[in-house]
PDB file of N, CA, C and O in Angstrom, chain B, residues numbered from 101:
ATOM      1  N   MET B 101       2.941  -2.842   0.276  1.00  0.00           N
ATOM      2  CA  MET B 101       4.237  -3.503   0.434  1.00  0.00           C
ATOM      3  C   MET B 101       5.208  -3.844  -0.746  1.00  0.00           C
ATOM      4  O   MET B 101       6.408  -3.618  -0.900  1.00  0.00           O
ATOM      5  N   ARG B 102       4.255  -4.478  -1.538  1.00  0.00           N
ATOM      6  CA  ARG B 102       4.491  -5.043  -2.902  1.00  0.00           C
ATOM      7  C   ARG B 102       5.111  -3.704  -3.993  1.00  0.00           C
ATOM      8  O   ARG B 102       5.927  -3.705  -4.915  1.00  0.00           O
ATOM      9  N   GLU B 103       4.485  -2.909  -3.519  1.00  0.00           N
ATOM     10  CA  GLU B 103       4.666  -1.510  -4.722  1.00  0.00           C
ATOM     11  C   GLU B 103       6.218  -1.401  -3.989  1.00  0.00           C
ATOM     12  O   GLU B 103       7.241  -1.553  -4.656  1.00  0.00           O
ATOM     13  N   ALA B 104       6.231  -1.184  -2.875  1.00  0.00           N
ATOM     14  CA  ALA B 104       7.669  -0.749  -2.228  1.00  0.00           C
ATOM     15  C   ALA B 104       9.203  -1.859  -2.908  1.00  0.00           C
ATOM     16  O   ALA B 104      10.396  -1.631  -3.111  1.00  0.00           O
ATOM     17  N   ALA B 105       8.511  -2.779  -3.024  1.00  0.00           N
ATOM     18  CA  ALA B 105       9.725  -3.807  -3.377  1.00  0.00           C
ATOM     19  C   ALA B 105       9.707  -3.416  -4.909  1.00  0.00           C
ATOM     20  O   ALA B 105      10.811  -3.414  -5.452  1.00  0.00           O
ATOM     21  N   LEU B 106       8.592  -3.079  -5.697  1.00  0.00           N
ATOM     22  CA  LEU B 106       8.697  -2.749  -6.914  1.00  0.00           C
ATOM     23  C   LEU B 106       9.713  -1.551  -7.445  1.00  0.00           C
ATOM     24  O   LEU B 106      10.579  -1.436  -8.312  1.00  0.00           O
ATOM     25  N   ASP B 107       9.014  -0.608  -6.276  1.00  0.00           N
ATOM     26  CA  ASP B 107       9.894   0.622  -6.714  1.00  0.00           C
ATOM     27  C   ASP B 107      11.670   0.494  -6.254  1.00  0.00           C
ATOM     28  O   ASP B 107      12.574   1.112  -6.816  1.00  0.00           O
ATOM     29  N   ALA B 108      11.815  -0.368  -5.222  1.00  0.00           N
ATOM     30  CA  ALA B 108      13.031  -0.578  -4.855  1.00  0.00           C
ATOM     31  C   ALA B 108      13.683  -1.265  -6.301  1.00  0.00           C
ATOM     32  O   ALA B 108      14.771  -0.904  -6.750  1.00  0.00           O
ATOM     33  N   ALA B 109      12.882  -2.246  -6.901  1.00  0.00           N
ATOM     34  CA  ALA B 109      13.845  -3.062  -7.807  1.00  0.00           C
ATOM     35  C   ALA B 109      13.981  -2.290  -9.162  1.00  0.00           C
ATOM     36  O   ALA B 109      14.854  -2.482 -10.009  1.00  0.00           O
ATOM     37  N   PHE B 110      12.996  -1.416  -9.212  1.00  0.00           N
ATOM     38  CA  PHE B 110      13.174  -0.531 -10.450  1.00  0.00           C
ATOM     39  C   PHE B 110      14.593   0.519 -10.241  1.00  0.00           C
ATOM     40  O   PHE B 110      15.328   0.825 -11.180  1.00  0.00           O
ATOM     41  N   ALA B 111      14.774   0.948  -8.913  1.00  0.00           N
ATOM     42  CA  ALA B 111      15.585   1.652  -8.412  1.00  0.00           C
ATOM     43  C   ALA B 111      17.123   1.193  -8.683  1.00  0.00           C
ATOM     44  O   ALA B 111      17.986   1.917  -9.180  1.00  0.00           O
ATOM     45  N   LYS B 112      17.315  -0.304  -8.211  1.00  0.00           N
ATOM     46  CA  LYS B 112      18.368  -0.996  -8.576  1.00  0.00           C
ATOM     47  C   LYS B 112      18.706  -1.187  -9.925  1.00  0.00           C
ATOM     48  O   LYS B 112      19.877  -1.020 -10.265  1.00  0.00           O
ATOM     49  N   LEU B 113      17.709  -1.568 -10.879  1.00  0.00           N
ATOM     50  CA  LEU B 113      17.939  -1.866 -12.185  1.00  0.00           C
ATOM     51  C   LEU B 113      18.232  -0.365 -12.996  1.00  0.00           C
ATOM     52  O   LEU B 113      19.004  -0.350 -13.955  1.00  0.00           O
ATOM     53  N   LEU B 114      17.698   0.612 -12.627  1.00  0.00           N
ATOM     54  CA  LEU B 114      17.764   1.797 -13.135  1.00  0.00           C
ATOM     55  C   LEU B 114      18.935   2.495 -12.757  1.00  0.00           C
ATOM     56  O   LEU B 114      19.326   3.345 -13.558  1.00  0.00           O
ATOM     57  N   GLY B 115      19.632   2.315 -11.640  1.00  0.00           N
ATOM     58  CA  GLY B 115      21.012   2.731 -11.054  1.00  0.00           C
ATOM     59  C   GLY B 115      20.503   3.976 -10.012  1.00  0.00           C
ATOM     60  O   GLY B 115      20.947   5.119  -9.899  1.00  0.00           O
ATOM     61  N   GLY B 116      19.673   3.465  -9.477  1.00  0.00           N
ATOM     62  CA  GLY B 116      19.408   4.635  -8.196  1.00  0.00           C
ATOM     63  C   GLY B 116      18.132   4.954  -7.962  1.00  0.00           C
ATOM     64  O   GLY B 116      17.319   4.457  -8.742  1.00  0.00           O
ATOM     65  N   PRO B 117      17.573   5.896  -6.794  1.00  0.00           N
ATOM     66  CA  PRO B 117      16.435   5.940  -6.798  1.00  0.00           C
ATOM     67  C   PRO B 117      16.068   7.347  -7.274  1.00  0.00           C
ATOM     68  O   PRO B 117      14.856   7.527  -7.156  1.00  0.00           O
ATOM     69  N   GLU B 118      16.740   8.437  -7.790  1.00  0.00           N
ATOM     70  CA  GLU B 118      16.588   9.424  -8.451  1.00  0.00           C
ATOM     71  C   GLU B 118      16.366   9.016  -9.977  1.00  0.00           C
ATOM     72  O   GLU B 118      15.908   9.738 -10.863  1.00  0.00           O
ATOM     73  N   ARG B 119      16.729   7.897 -10.064  1.00  0.00           N
ATOM     74  CA  ARG B 119      16.043   7.191 -12.024  1.00  0.00           C
ATOM     75  C   ARG B 119      14.624   6.737 -11.605  1.00  0.00           C
ATOM     76  O   ARG B 119      14.487   5.987 -10.639  1.00  0.00           O
ATOM     77  N   ARG B 120      13.546   7.193 -12.334  1.00  0.00           N
ATOM     78  CA  ARG B 120      12.393   6.585 -12.183  1.00  0.00           C
ATOM     79  C   ARG B 120      12.023   5.764 -13.566  1.00  0.00           C
ATOM     80  O   ARG B 120      12.513   6.214 -14.602  1.00  0.00           O
ATOM     81  N   PRO B 121      11.272   4.704 -13.641  1.00  0.00           N
ATOM     82  CA  PRO B 121      10.783   3.972 -14.705  1.00  0.00           C
ATOM     83  C   PRO B 121       9.600   4.979 -15.591  1.00  0.00           C
ATOM     84  O   PRO B 121       9.048   5.994 -15.165  1.00  0.00           O
ATOM     85  N   ARG B 122       9.497   4.581 -16.416  1.00  0.00           N
ATOM     86  CA  ARG B 122       8.509   5.507 -17.371  1.00  0.00           C
ATOM     87  C   ARG B 122       7.093   4.778 -16.745  1.00  0.00           C
ATOM     88  O   ARG B 122       6.888   3.707 -16.175  1.00  0.00           O
ATOM     89  N   GLU B 123       6.337   5.777 -17.098  1.00  0.00           N
ATOM     90  CA  GLU B 123       4.793   5.365 -16.621  1.00  0.00           C
ATOM     91  C   GLU B 123       4.305   4.196 -17.029  1.00  0.00           C
ATOM     92  O   GLU B 123       3.619   3.464 -16.316  1.00  0.00           O
ATOM     93  N   TRP B 124       4.666   3.934 -18.316  1.00  0.00           N
ATOM     94  CA  TRP B 124       4.113   2.430 -18.652  1.00  0.00           C
ATOM     95  C   TRP B 124       4.884   1.152 -18.139  1.00  0.00           C
ATOM     96  O   TRP B 124       4.544  -0.019 -17.970  1.00  0.00           O
ATOM     97  N   GLN B 125       5.931   1.772 -17.981  1.00  0.00           N
ATOM     98  CA  GLN B 125       6.705   0.372 -17.301  1.00  0.00           C
ATOM     99  C   GLN B 125       6.430   0.075 -15.784  1.00  0.00           C
ATOM    100  O   GLN B 125       6.469  -1.108 -15.447  1.00  0.00           O
ATOM    101  N   ARG B 126       6.104   1.211 -14.650  1.00  0.00           N
ATOM    102  CA  ARG B 126       5.738   0.898 -13.688  1.00  0.00           C
ATOM    103  C   ARG B 126       4.229   0.023 -13.722  1.00  0.00           C
ATOM    104  O   ARG B 126       3.934  -1.025 -13.147  1.00  0.00           O
ATOM    105  N   ASP B 127       3.340   0.973 -14.714  1.00  0.00           N
ATOM    106  CA  ASP B 127       1.999   0.255 -15.105  1.00  0.00           C
ATOM    107  C   ASP B 127       2.041  -1.613 -15.290  1.00  0.00           C
ATOM    108  O   ASP B 127       1.409  -2.528 -14.761  1.00  0.00           O
ATOM    109  N   ALA B 128       2.907  -1.555 -16.107  1.00  0.00           N
ATOM    110  CA  ALA B 128       2.857  -2.928 -16.647  1.00  0.00           C
ATOM    111  C   ALA B 128       3.418  -3.828 -15.730  1.00  0.00           C
ATOM    112  O   ALA B 128       3.144  -5.026 -15.800  1.00  0.00           O
ATOM    113  N   ALA B 129       4.252  -3.331 -14.788  1.00  0.00           N
ATOM    114  CA  ALA B 129       4.689  -4.251 -13.571  1.00  0.00           C
ATOM    115  C   ALA B 129       3.759  -4.319 -12.673  1.00  0.00           C
ATOM    116  O   ALA B 129       3.392  -5.452 -12.364  1.00  0.00           O
ATOM    117  N   LEU B 130       3.121  -3.156 -12.008  1.00  0.00           N
ATOM    118  CA  LEU B 130       2.071  -3.166 -11.298  1.00  0.00           C
ATOM    119  C   LEU B 130       0.675  -4.474 -11.722  1.00  0.00           C
ATOM    120  O   LEU B 130       0.108  -5.092 -10.821  1.00  0.00           O
ATOM    121  N   GLU B 131       0.396  -4.643 -12.951  1.00  0.00           N
ATOM    122  CA  GLU B 131      -0.470  -5.499 -13.470  1.00  0.00           C
ATOM    123  C   GLU B 131       0.183  -6.654 -13.131  1.00  0.00           C
ATOM    124  O   GLU B 131      -0.649  -7.499 -12.799  1.00  0.00           O
ATOM    125  N   GLY B 132       1.458  -7.120 -13.059  1.00  0.00           N
ATOM    126  CA  GLY B 132       1.992  -8.343 -12.863  1.00  0.00           C
ATOM    127  C   GLY B 132       2.113  -8.514 -11.556  1.00  0.00           C
ATOM    128  O   GLY B 132       2.177  -9.660 -11.111  1.00  0.00           O
ATOM    129  N   LEU B 133       2.157  -7.600 -10.860  1.00  0.00           N
ATOM    130  CA  LEU B 133       2.268  -7.914  -9.114  1.00  0.00           C
ATOM    131  C   LEU B 133       0.810  -8.359  -8.781  1.00  0.00           C
ATOM    132  O   LEU B 133       0.523  -9.221  -7.951  1.00  0.00           O
ATOM    133  N   ARG B 134      -0.120  -7.610  -9.591  1.00  0.00           N
ATOM    134  CA  ARG B 134      -1.647  -8.017  -9.465  1.00  0.00           C
ATOM    135  C   ARG B 134      -1.986  -9.424 -10.020  1.00  0.00           C
ATOM    136  O   ARG B 134      -3.155  -9.787  -9.894  1.00  0.00           O
ATOM    137  N   ARG B 135      -1.143 -10.222 -10.591  1.00  0.00           N
ATOM    138  CA  ARG B 135      -1.131 -11.288 -11.223  1.00  0.00           C
ATOM    139  C   ARG B 135      -2.126 -11.530 -12.161  1.00  0.00           C
ATOM    140  O   ARG B 135      -2.820 -12.538 -12.294  1.00  0.00           O
ATOM    141  N   ARG B 136      -2.118 -10.233 -12.960  1.00  0.00           N
ATOM    142  CA  ARG B 136      -2.810 -10.192 -14.480  1.00  0.00           C
ATOM    143  C   ARG B 136      -1.876 -10.485 -15.476  1.00  0.00           C
ATOM    144  O   ARG B 136      -0.736 -10.375 -15.023  1.00  0.00           O
ATOM    145  N   ASP B 137      -1.902 -10.852 -16.785  1.00  0.00           N
ATOM    146  CA  ASP B 137      -1.376 -11.255 -17.801  1.00  0.00           C
ATOM    147  C   ASP B 137      -0.753 -10.163 -18.224  1.00  0.00           C
ATOM    148  O   ASP B 137      -1.541  -9.221 -18.152  1.00  0.00           O
ATOM    149  N   VAL B 138       0.537  -9.755 -18.731  1.00  0.00           N
ATOM    150  CA  VAL B 138       1.009  -8.356 -19.153  1.00  0.00           C
ATOM    151  C   VAL B 138       1.634  -8.802 -20.468  1.00  0.00           C
ATOM    152  O   VAL B 138       2.251  -9.859 -20.603  1.00  0.00           O
ATOM    153  N   PHE B 139       1.382  -7.742 -21.598  1.00  0.00           N
ATOM    154  CA  PHE B 139       2.112  -7.952 -22.912  1.00  0.00           C
ATOM    155  C   PHE B 139       2.231  -6.716 -23.187  1.00  0.00           C
ATOM    156  O   PHE B 139       1.410  -5.799 -23.182  1.00  0.00           O
ATOM    157  N   VAL B 140       3.606  -6.773 -23.493  1.00  0.00           N
ATOM    158  CA  VAL B 140       4.035  -5.160 -23.946  1.00  0.00           C
ATOM    159  C   VAL B 140       4.739  -4.881 -25.143  1.00  0.00           C
ATOM    160  O   VAL B 140       5.780  -5.505 -25.351  1.00  0.00           O
ATOM    161  N   ARG B 141       4.387  -4.141 -25.869  1.00  0.00           N
ATOM    162  CA  ARG B 141       5.091  -3.820 -27.131  1.00  0.00           C
ATOM    163  C   ARG B 141       5.346  -2.769 -27.206  1.00  0.00           C
ATOM    164  O   ARG B 141       4.584  -1.809 -27.320  1.00  0.00           O
ATOM    165  N   ALA B 142       6.832  -2.805 -27.135  1.00  0.00           N
ATOM    166  CA  ALA B 142       7.429  -1.404 -27.247  1.00  0.00           C
ATOM    167  C   ALA B 142       8.633  -1.594 -28.452  1.00  0.00           C
ATOM    168  O   ALA B 142       9.003  -2.718 -28.789  1.00  0.00           O
ATOM    169  N   ALA B 143       9.142  -0.459 -29.000  1.00  0.00           N
ATOM    170  CA  ALA B 143      10.065  -0.248 -29.741  1.00  0.00           C
ATOM    171  C   ALA B 143      11.586  -0.973 -29.091  1.00  0.00           C
ATOM    172  O   ALA B 143      11.878  -1.061 -27.898  1.00  0.00           O
ATOM    173  N   THR B 144      12.343  -1.402 -30.180  1.00  0.00           N
ATOM    174  CA  THR B 144      13.578  -2.045 -29.397  1.00  0.00           C
ATOM    175  C   THR B 144      14.219  -0.931 -28.332  1.00  0.00           C
ATOM    176  O   THR B 144      13.990   0.270 -28.480  1.00  0.00           O
ATOM    177  N   GLY B 145      14.966  -1.396 -27.348  1.00  0.00           N
ATOM    178  CA  GLY B 145      15.631  -0.428 -26.549  1.00  0.00           C
ATOM    179  C   GLY B 145      14.912   0.619 -25.596  1.00  0.00           C
ATOM    180  O   GLY B 145      15.337   1.580 -24.955  1.00  0.00           O
ATOM    181  N   SER B 146      13.773   0.109 -25.742  1.00  0.00           N
ATOM    182  CA  SER B 146      12.362   0.983 -24.757  1.00  0.00           C
ATOM    183  C   SER B 146      12.694   0.723 -23.252  1.00  0.00           C
ATOM    184  O   SER B 146      12.661   1.438 -22.250  1.00  0.00           O
ATOM    185  N   GLY B 147      12.993  -0.441 -23.462  1.00  0.00           N
ATOM    186  CA  GLY B 147      12.939  -0.546 -21.538  1.00  0.00           C
ATOM    187  C   GLY B 147      11.953  -2.105 -21.261  1.00  0.00           C
ATOM    188  O   GLY B 147      11.715  -2.482 -20.114  1.00  0.00           O
ATOM    189  N   LYS B 148      11.583  -2.689 -22.192  1.00  0.00           N
ATOM    190  CA  LYS B 148      10.541  -3.640 -21.949  1.00  0.00           C
ATOM    191  C   LYS B 148      11.352  -4.704 -21.117  1.00  0.00           C
ATOM    192  O   LYS B 148      10.529  -5.268 -20.396  1.00  0.00           O
ATOM    193  N   THR B 149      12.530  -5.189 -20.917  1.00  0.00           N
ATOM    194  CA  THR B 149      12.862  -6.142 -20.257  1.00  0.00           C
ATOM    195  C   THR B 149      13.195  -5.430 -18.670  1.00  0.00           C
ATOM    196  O   THR B 149      13.567  -6.156 -17.749  1.00  0.00           O
ATOM    197  N   ALA B 150      13.056  -4.303 -18.531  1.00  0.00           N
ATOM    198  CA  ALA B 150      13.306  -3.838 -17.162  1.00  0.00           C
ATOM    199  C   ALA B 150      11.939  -3.799 -16.290  1.00  0.00           C
ATOM    200  O   ALA B 150      11.832  -3.663 -15.072  1.00  0.00           O
ATOM    201  N   VAL B 151      10.763  -3.985 -17.422  1.00  0.00           N
ATOM    202  CA  VAL B 151       9.818  -4.196 -16.864  1.00  0.00           C
ATOM    203  C   VAL B 151       9.598  -5.485 -15.945  1.00  0.00           C
ATOM    204  O   VAL B 151       9.104  -5.479 -14.818  1.00  0.00           O
ATOM    205  N   PHE B 152      10.033  -6.511 -16.603  1.00  0.00           N
ATOM    206  CA  PHE B 152      10.084  -8.186 -16.489  1.00  0.00           C
ATOM    207  C   PHE B 152      11.089  -8.198 -15.340  1.00  0.00           C
ATOM    208  O   PHE B 152      10.765  -8.844 -14.344  1.00  0.00           O
ATOM    209  N   GLN B 153      12.249  -7.578 -15.344  1.00  0.00           N
ATOM    210  CA  GLN B 153      13.585  -7.958 -14.536  1.00  0.00           C
ATOM    211  C   GLN B 153      12.964  -7.155 -13.155  1.00  0.00           C
ATOM    212  O   GLN B 153      13.111  -7.736 -12.080  1.00  0.00           O
ATOM    213  N   ALA B 154      12.440  -6.147 -13.166  1.00  0.00           N
ATOM    214  CA  ALA B 154      11.797  -5.416 -11.820  1.00  0.00           C
ATOM    215  C   ALA B 154      10.569  -6.397 -11.100  1.00  0.00           C
ATOM    216  O   ALA B 154      10.385  -6.641  -9.907  1.00  0.00           O
ATOM    217  N   LEU B 155       9.944  -6.775 -12.100  1.00  0.00           N
ATOM    218  CA  LEU B 155       8.878  -7.713 -11.609  1.00  0.00           C
ATOM    219  C   LEU B 155       9.652  -8.983 -10.865  1.00  0.00           C
ATOM    220  O   LEU B 155       9.574  -9.135  -9.645  1.00  0.00           O
ATOM    221  N   ALA B 156      10.200  -9.634 -11.489  1.00  0.00           N
ATOM    222  CA  ALA B 156      11.129 -10.510 -10.972  1.00  0.00           C
ATOM    223  C   ALA B 156      11.485 -10.301  -9.606  1.00  0.00           C
ATOM    224  O   ALA B 156      10.996 -10.919  -8.661  1.00  0.00           O
ATOM    225  N   LEU B 157      12.535  -9.225  -9.519  1.00  0.00           N
ATOM    226  CA  LEU B 157      13.187  -8.753  -8.148  1.00  0.00           C
ATOM    227  C   LEU B 157      11.838  -8.796  -7.075  1.00  0.00           C
ATOM    228  O   LEU B 157      11.879  -9.436  -6.024  1.00  0.00           O
ATOM    229  N   ALA B 158      10.626  -7.997  -7.524  1.00  0.00           N
ATOM    230  CA  ALA B 158       9.893  -7.446  -6.280  1.00  0.00           C
ATOM    231  C   ALA B 158       9.154  -8.801  -5.684  1.00  0.00           C
ATOM    232  O   ALA B 158       9.132  -8.993  -4.469  1.00  0.00           O
ATOM    233  N   ALA B 159       8.461  -9.864  -6.751  1.00  0.00           N
ATOM    234  CA  ALA B 159       7.843 -10.675  -6.475  1.00  0.00           C
ATOM    235  C   ALA B 159       8.331 -11.769  -6.921  1.00  0.00           C
ATOM    236  O   ALA B 159       7.678 -12.172  -7.884  1.00  0.00           O
ATOM    237  N   TYR B 160       9.534 -12.690  -6.536  1.00  0.00           N
ATOM    238  CA  TYR B 160      10.221 -13.580  -7.175  1.00  0.00           C
ATOM    239  C   TYR B 160       9.637 -14.772  -6.956  1.00  0.00           C
ATOM    240  O   TYR B 160      10.278 -15.745  -7.352  1.00  0.00           O
ATOM    241  N   GLU B 161       8.232 -15.042  -6.251  1.00  0.00           N
ATOM    242  CA  GLU B 161       7.520 -16.198  -6.423  1.00  0.00           C
ATOM    243  C   GLU B 161       6.554 -16.053  -7.819  1.00  0.00           C
ATOM    244  O   GLU B 161       6.226 -17.107  -8.363  1.00  0.00           O
ATOM    245  N   LEU B 162       6.194 -15.053  -8.278  1.00  0.00           N
ATOM    246  CA  LEU B 162       5.551 -15.134  -9.151  1.00  0.00           C
ATOM    247  C   LEU B 162       6.445 -16.125 -10.511  1.00  0.00           C
ATOM    248  O   LEU B 162       7.653 -16.212 -10.735  1.00  0.00           O
ATOM    249  N   TYR B 163       5.282 -16.750 -11.209  1.00  0.00           N
ATOM    250  CA  TYR B 163       6.172 -17.278 -12.388  1.00  0.00           C
ATOM    251  C   TYR B 163       6.081 -16.306 -13.815  1.00  0.00           C
ATOM    252  O   TYR B 163       5.136 -15.565 -14.085  1.00  0.00           O
ATOM    253  N   GLY B 164       6.936 -16.447 -14.394  1.00  0.00           N
ATOM    254  CA  GLY B 164       6.858 -15.264 -15.576  1.00  0.00           C
ATOM    255  C   GLY B 164       7.438 -16.117 -16.709  1.00  0.00           C
ATOM    256  O   GLY B 164       8.064 -17.157 -16.500  1.00  0.00           O
ATOM    257  N   GLN B 165       7.199 -15.627 -17.879  1.00  0.00           N
ATOM    258  CA  GLN B 165       7.639 -15.992 -19.009  1.00  0.00           C
ATOM    259  C   GLN B 165       7.873 -14.828 -20.121  1.00  0.00           C
ATOM    260  O   GLN B 165       6.937 -14.139 -20.527  1.00  0.00           O
ATOM    261  N   TYR B 166       9.232 -14.672 -20.583  1.00  0.00           N
ATOM    262  CA  TYR B 166       9.293 -13.693 -21.029  1.00  0.00           C
ATOM    263  C   TYR B 166       9.887 -13.951 -22.599  1.00  0.00           C
ATOM    264  O   TYR B 166      11.040 -14.356 -22.752  1.00  0.00           O
ATOM    265  N   VAL B 167       8.969 -13.670 -23.779  1.00  0.00           N
ATOM    266  CA  VAL B 167       9.335 -13.973 -25.311  1.00  0.00           C
ATOM    267  C   VAL B 167      10.112 -12.920 -26.011  1.00  0.00           C
ATOM    268  O   VAL B 167       9.579 -11.848 -26.297  1.00  0.00           O
ATOM    269  N   SER B 168      11.135 -13.134 -26.248  1.00  0.00           N
ATOM    270  CA  SER B 168      12.240 -12.341 -27.190  1.00  0.00           C
ATOM    271  C   SER B 168      12.576 -12.793 -28.653  1.00  0.00           C
ATOM    272  O   SER B 168      13.142 -13.863 -28.878  1.00  0.00           O
ATOM    273  N   PRO B 169      12.221 -11.977 -29.569  1.00  0.00           N
ATOM    274  CA  PRO B 169      12.469 -12.388 -30.891  1.00  0.00           C
ATOM    275  C   PRO B 169      13.839 -12.238 -31.222  1.00  0.00           C
ATOM    276  O   PRO B 169      14.099 -12.184 -32.424  1.00  0.00           O
ATOM    277  N   LEU B 170      14.853 -12.151 -30.336  1.00  0.00           N
ATOM    278  CA  LEU B 170      16.513 -11.841 -30.529  1.00  0.00           C
ATOM    279  C   LEU B 170      16.839 -12.705 -31.339  1.00  0.00           C
ATOM    280  O   LEU B 170      17.222 -12.321 -32.444  1.00  0.00           O
ATOM    281  N   VAL B 171      16.791 -14.129 -31.047  1.00  0.00           N
ATOM    282  CA  VAL B 171      17.559 -15.035 -32.179  1.00  0.00           C
ATOM    283  C   VAL B 171      17.224 -14.737 -33.386  1.00  0.00           C
ATOM    284  O   VAL B 171      18.057 -14.624 -34.285  1.00  0.00           O
ATOM    285  N   LEU B 172      15.751 -14.547 -33.575  1.00  0.00           N
ATOM    286  CA  LEU B 172      15.289 -14.314 -34.985  1.00  0.00           C
ATOM    287  C   LEU B 172      15.833 -13.085 -35.716  1.00  0.00           C
ATOM    288  O   LEU B 172      16.327 -13.119 -36.843  1.00  0.00           O
ATOM    289  N   LEU B 173      15.720 -12.232 -35.121  1.00  0.00           N
ATOM    290  CA  LEU B 173      16.204 -10.881 -35.323  1.00  0.00           C
ATOM    291  C   LEU B 173      17.295 -10.794 -35.868  1.00  0.00           C
ATOM    292  O   LEU B 173      17.459 -10.261 -36.965  1.00  0.00           O
ATOM    293  N   LEU B 174      18.364 -11.402 -35.046  1.00  0.00           N
ATOM    294  CA  LEU B 174      19.977 -11.751 -35.502  1.00  0.00           C
ATOM    295  C   LEU B 174      19.868 -12.448 -36.634  1.00  0.00           C
ATOM    296  O   LEU B 174      20.371 -11.972 -37.651  1.00  0.00           O
ATOM    297  N   TYR B 175      19.106 -13.871 -36.689  1.00  0.00           N
ATOM    298  CA  TYR B 175      18.958 -14.701 -38.104  1.00  0.00           C
ATOM    299  C   TYR B 175      18.925 -13.590 -39.236  1.00  0.00           C
ATOM    300  O   TYR B 175      19.806 -13.415 -40.079  1.00  0.00           O
ATOM    301  N   CYS B 176      17.792 -12.900 -39.106  1.00  0.00           N
ATOM    302  CA  CYS B 176      17.493 -12.308 -40.203  1.00  0.00           C
ATOM    303  C   CYS B 176      18.264 -10.984 -40.908  1.00  0.00           C
ATOM    304  O   CYS B 176      18.210 -10.618 -42.082  1.00  0.00           O
ATOM    305  N   SER B 177      18.987 -10.407 -39.799  1.00  0.00           N
ATOM    306  CA  SER B 177      19.960  -9.455 -39.833  1.00  0.00           C
ATOM    307  C   SER B 177      21.399 -10.058 -40.733  1.00  0.00           C
ATOM    308  O   SER B 177      21.982  -9.364 -41.566  1.00  0.00           O
ATOM    309  N   ARG B 178      21.761 -11.305 -40.413  1.00  0.00           N
ATOM    310  CA  ARG B 178      22.665 -12.279 -40.818  1.00  0.00           C
ATOM    311  C   ARG B 178      22.246 -12.539 -42.283  1.00  0.00           C
ATOM    312  O   ARG B 178      23.032 -12.341 -43.209  1.00  0.00           O
ATOM    313  N   THR B 179      21.007 -12.979 -42.463  1.00  0.00           N
ATOM    314  CA  THR B 179      20.770 -13.183 -43.733  1.00  0.00           C
ATOM    315  C   THR B 179      21.033 -12.083 -44.662  1.00  0.00           C
ATOM    316  O   THR B 179      21.891 -12.079 -45.545  1.00  0.00           O
ATOM    317  N   ARG B 180      20.141 -11.076 -44.347  1.00  0.00           N
ATOM    318  CA  ARG B 180      20.001  -9.895 -45.452  1.00  0.00           C
ATOM    319  C   ARG B 180      21.790  -9.403 -45.593  1.00  0.00           C
ATOM    320  O   ARG B 180      22.200  -9.025 -46.691  1.00  0.00           O
ATOM    321  N   SER B 181      22.602  -9.453 -44.558  1.00  0.00           N
ATOM    322  CA  SER B 181      24.087  -8.749 -44.875  1.00  0.00           C
ATOM    323  C   SER B 181      24.583  -9.612 -45.816  1.00  0.00           C
ATOM    324  O   SER B 181      25.440  -9.089 -46.528  1.00  0.00           O
ATOM    325  N   ARG B 182      24.245 -11.176 -46.147  1.00  0.00           N
ATOM    326  CA  ARG B 182      24.760 -12.031 -47.270  1.00  0.00           C
ATOM    327  C   ARG B 182      24.541 -11.672 -48.350  1.00  0.00           C
ATOM    328  O   ARG B 182      25.369 -11.885 -49.236  1.00  0.00           O
ATOM    329  N   THR B 183      23.149 -10.900 -48.651  1.00  0.00           N
ATOM    330  CA  THR B 183      22.648 -10.575 -50.048  1.00  0.00           C
ATOM    331  C   THR B 183      23.124  -9.586 -50.605  1.00  0.00           C
ATOM    332  O   THR B 183      22.753  -9.277 -51.738  1.00  0.00           O
TER     333      THR B 183
END
């Protein structure tokens, strides 16, 4: 039942049921549904956020923590552009 909710969440996030998540995205989200810790390391723009958004939509009662280095990346980029 939760897997169906996860599939529906990915469909909503990705723009419809014909758009499927990558295998690693679905695997990571399934591990989260099983209440296991999930660590995703992937390139910028690869879809990490979709994993945790789908998990939140599919099982909103689970607690999640998402750490993003975005502020640090913006700071470093700004600092480099000034030199």
